[in-house]
N, C-alpha and C positions, 0 to 999 in steps of 0.2 A: 623699217618704217613702212607700214602697210597703209594704203589709202585707196580711195575709189579709182585712182588712176594707176594703181599697181606700185610695186616696189621700185625705187630708183635704180637705174642702171649705173655702171661704173662711170659713164659719161655724166650722168646727173649728179652723182656724188662729187665728182671733180668740180662741176659747176658750183655746187653748194659751197664747197671749200673755198674756191676762188672768190665767190661773192662775199663770204664772211671775212676773208682776209682783206678784201677791198673796202668793205664797210657800207654803211647806209647810203643808198642813192639819194635820198632827200637831203641828208646832211651834206653830202658832196656837192649838191646843187647850191647849198648855202655857203660853200667854201670851208666846211668842217670835214676834215679827213681823218680816217682811222677810227670812226665811231662804229664799233662792232654791232652786228645785228642778227636778226632772225631771217630765215628763208620764208618769204611770203609768196604763196601761190596766187597768181592773178586769177580772177574769176571772170568768166564770160557767160552771160545768161545764167548767172548764179552758180556756175560749176567750174571746178578745176579742169583744165584740159590737158595739161602735161607738166612734168617736172622741169621742162625747158622754158615754161612760161612763168618764171619766178624772178623776184627781185629781192634785194637785201634791204631790210628796214630795221632801224634801231628799235629798242623797246618803246620809246616815246612815239615814233612815227607809226609803228605797227600796232601796239597794244594800248597806247595812251597812258603809259606809265613811265615815270622817271625815278631812278633810285634815290636821287638827292633833292631835286627841285620839285616845288609844288606844281600843279597843273598850270597855274597862271604863269609862273616863271618859265616853265618848260615851253609853253606856247609862245611867250615873248622871245625866247632864245632860239627855238627850233621851228616855230611855225605850227600849223595845224597837224593834228594826229589823224591818221586814217580811221582809227577806231572811234574817235570822238566826233569828227566833222568831215565825213567822207567827201562831200561836195567841195568844201573849202580846201581840203587836202589836194584834190584833183585840180582845182582852179590854180593852186600855187605851184604844184610839182608836175602836173601833166596827167593825161588820162592813161589808161593801162597800156596803150600802144606806145605812147611817149616814154613811159617809165621802162617798159621792156626794151625799147630801142636804146635808151640811155644805159641800162644795165648791160646789155649785150655789147655796146660800144666800149664800156669800161673793161669788160672781160676780154674783149679782143685786144685791147691795148696792153693789158696785163700779160696775156698769153704771148704777145709779140715780144715783150720785154724779157720773158723767161727763156724763150728759144734762142 
């Protein structure tokens, strides 16, 4: 995986794996657990800054696509999608800093339970 911020380190890859095992941070905020997702790099001033500034989002919250539900039903069930209504998404689930804090807290708790 090559990007403007370089290839992920072993630590980054471990983060990505744990995030995907934990599931979408927006769904978790809604009380929906285990919904797998994509690694989403948070942007600051329109740029990715590191692989550690990432959160897990399901396909609806990340890309505005649901495999089964129409957009209308997905919105009703899961709330706004980052890809479709960025402001509404952040109003509901938090800004980048809030989302990153939430993701890091989830990962900290997961790692504690593994050790």
